[in-house]
C-alpha positions in Angstrom: 5.4 26.9 15.7 5.1 24.8 18.8 7.4 21.8 19.2 4.5 19.4 19.2 3.1 20.9 16.0 6.5 20.7 14.4 6.8 17.0 15.4 3.4 16.3 13.9 4.3 18.1 10.7 7.6 16.2 10.4 5.7 12.9 11.0 3.2 13.9 8.3 6.0 14.8 5.8 7.6 11.4 6.4 4.3 9.6 6.0 3.6 11.4 2.7 7.1 10.8 1.4 6.9 7.1 2.1 3.5 6.7 0.4 3.5 9.3 -2.4 3.3 6.7 -5.2 0.4 5.0 -3.4 -1.5 8.3 -3.2 -0.9 9.0 -6.8 -2.1 5.6 -7.9 -5.3 5.9 -6.0 -6.0 9.4 -7.4 -5.2 8.1 -10.9 -7.7 5.3 -10.5 -10.3 8.0 -10.0 -9.2 10.5 -12.6 -7.6 8.4 -15.3 -5.4 11.4 -16.0 -1.8 11.9 -14.9 -2.2 15.7 -14.5 -5.6 15.3 -12.8 -4.1 12.7 -10.4 -1.3 15.1 -9.5 -3.7 17.9 -9.0 -5.8 15.8 -6.7 -2.8 14.7 -4.6 -1.6 18.3 -4.4 -5.0 19.6 -3.3 -5.3 16.8 -0.7 -1.8 17.6 0.6 -2.5 21.3 0.8 -5.8 20.7 2.7 -4.1 18.2 5.0 -1.2 20.6 5.8 -3.7 23.4 6.7 -5.8 21.0 8.8 -2.8 19.2 10.4 -2.9 21.1 13.7 -6.5 20.0 14.2 -5.6 16.3 13.9 -6.2 15.2 17.5 -5.0 11.6 17.2 -1.8 11.3 15.1 -2.2 7.5 15.1 -5.1 7.9 12.7 -3.1 10.0 10.2 -3.4 7.3 7.5 -7.2 7.1 7.5 -7.5 10.8 8.1 -5.4 11.6 5.0 -7.1 8.9 2.9 -10.4 10.5 3.6 -9.1 13.9 2.4 -7.6 12.2 -0.7 -10.8 10.3 -1.6 -12.9 13.4 -1.0 -10.6 15.4 -3.3 -10.8 12.7 -5.9 -14.6 12.7 -5.8 -14.6 16.5 -6.0 -12.4 16.4 -9.1 -14.7 13.9 -10.8 -17.8 16.1 -10.1 -16.0 19.2 -11.4 -14.6 17.5 -14.5 -17.4 15.1 -15.4 -18.2 16.9 -18.7 -14.5 16.8 -19.8 -14.0 13.1 -19.0 -16.9 11.7 -20.9 -15.5 12.0 -24.4 -12.2 10.5 -23.2 -14.0 7.5 -21.7 -15.9 7.0 -25.0 -12.7 6.9 -26.9 -11.1 4.4 -24.5 -14.1 2.0 -24.8 -12.8 1.1 -28.3 -9.3 0.3 -27.1 -9.8 -3.2 -25.5 -10.4 -4.9 -28.9 -6.9 -3.8 -30.0 -5.1 -5.2 -27.0 -4.0 -8.7 -26.0 -6.7 -10.7 -24.2 -5.3 -10.3 -20.6 -5.0 -6.6 -21.0 -8.6 -6.4 -22.4 -9.9 -8.4 -19.4 -8.1 -6.1 -17.0 -9.5 -3.1 -18.7 -13.0 -4.6 -18.6 -12.6 -5.0 -14.8 -11.3 -1.4 -14.4 -14.2 -0.2 -16.6 -16.7 -2.1 -14.4 -15.1 -0.6 -11.3 -15.4 2.9 -12.8 -19.1 2.4 -13.5 -19.8 1.7 -9.8 -21.4 4.5 -7.7 -18.8 6.5 -5.8 -19.5 4.9 -2.4 -19.0 1.3 -3.8 -16.1 2.3 -6.0 -14.3 3.8 -3.0 -14.7 0.7 -0.9 -13.4 -1.5 -3.7 -10.4 0.7 -4.4 -9.4 1.1 -0.8 -9.7 -2.6 -0.2 -8.0 -4.0 -3.2 -5.8 -1.2 -4.6 -4.7 0.3 -1.3 -4.9 -2.9 0.7 -6.8 -1.4 3.6 -8.5 -3.3 6.4 -12.3 -3.0 6.8 -11.7 -0.9 10.0 -9.5 1.6 8.1 -12.0 1.8 5.2 -14.7 2.5 7.8 -12.7 5.4 9.2 -11.9 6.8 5.8 -15.5 6.6 4.6 -16.9 7.6 8.0 -19.2 4.5 8.2 -19.3 1.5 10.3 -17.6 -1.8 9.5 -20.8 -3.6 8.6 -21.7 -0.9 6.1 -18.2 -1.3 4.5 -18.7 -5.0 4.3 -22.2 -4.7 2.7 -20.9 -2.1 0.2 -18.1 -4.4 -0.7 -20.4 -7.3 -1.2 -22.8 -5.2 -3.3 -19.9 -3.9 -5.4 -18.5 -7.3 -6.0 -21.9 -8.6 -7.0 -22.3 -5.7 -9.5 -18.8 -6.3 -10.8 -19.6 -10.0 -11.3 -22.8 -9.2 -13.1 -21.2 -6.6 -15.3 -18.4 -9.0 -16.3 -20.8 -11.9 -17.0 -23.0 -9.6 -19.1 -20.1 -8.3 -21.1 -17.7 -11.2 -21.6 -14.6 -10.5 -23.5 -15.1 -11.4 -27.2 -11.4 -12.2 -27.6 -10.2 -15.8 -27.2 
């Protein structure tokens, strides 16, 4: 292995080690399953390690890896859609049993989960991964204005969903 490749690999390992919990949380927000989230992160790491030599600009490692992670999360959802539906139906009954704040938080998460994948990804990267618009644009391979319009559309849909389904608990 060339010295430059080894340095890039070491940098990537350090990057992943520092942010592993962040990656897991993002994958979990897509999968709602601990094992599924771990599988998604593992698949993303394997793909990234194989593709690492092709990373031309190491300064974009963060957005490059997030794109891989988001794509793996979406692939997981497509492959496991039939398995997740019964679980989602069972979870819909849970908010009534929880304290009001928890139920409201679950309503928000449920509303986010109902967004189309493009809108959901923008919301999750912006608010759960605290990314800038420019970073989200790189991860989603779109321009900044598209990211902003998707975020605006997503927030509008979330607002509508939450207004149409107010929490019945006091």
